[in-house]
N, C-alpha and C positions, 0 to 999 in steps of 0.2 A: 744513901747510895750504896750500893754493894761494891766491896772490893774485892774483884775477882781474885787477885793474886792471893789476898789473905784466906779466900775460901779454898782455892787449890792447895793451898799449906795444909788446911784441916782435912782434906778429901784422903779416905782410904778405902781403897776398893774391897768389895765384899768378897769373902772367901767363898761364897756360893757361885758366883761368877767366875772366879779362878778356877774351880772344881769343874764347873760346865765346860768352861773352855778347854780344860785336859781332856775331858771325855769326848769332845767334839773333834780335837785335833788327832788324839790316838785311835781313832777308829779308821778301819780301811774301808773306804766307802768307794763303791763303783760309780763311775760317771758315765755319761753318754759315750764317750771316746771308747772306755774299756768294753762297753756292751757292743759297740759297732766292731770294734777288733775281734771280739769272740765271735760275733755272728759271721763275719768274713772267713775267719779260721774255721769254724764249723763248717761253713759252706763249702769251702776249699776242700776240706778233708772228706767231706761227703761226696764231691765229684771224683776226687781223685781215688776213692775206694770202691766205685761201681766197676 
C-alpha cells in the first residue's frame, strides 16, 4: 500500500514549474474588464470631441 505521507515528504517541486509560475504571474495581462473599460472610455472621448 502507498504511504501518502511518506511520498509527500519526498516531493520536490520542479524548477520549471516555479519558473513558469513566475513568468505567468509577472505578466501584465489585459482581461475582458480592462477591454470594456477601454472601449467605453474611447467611446466617451469620441462623442465629447465632436
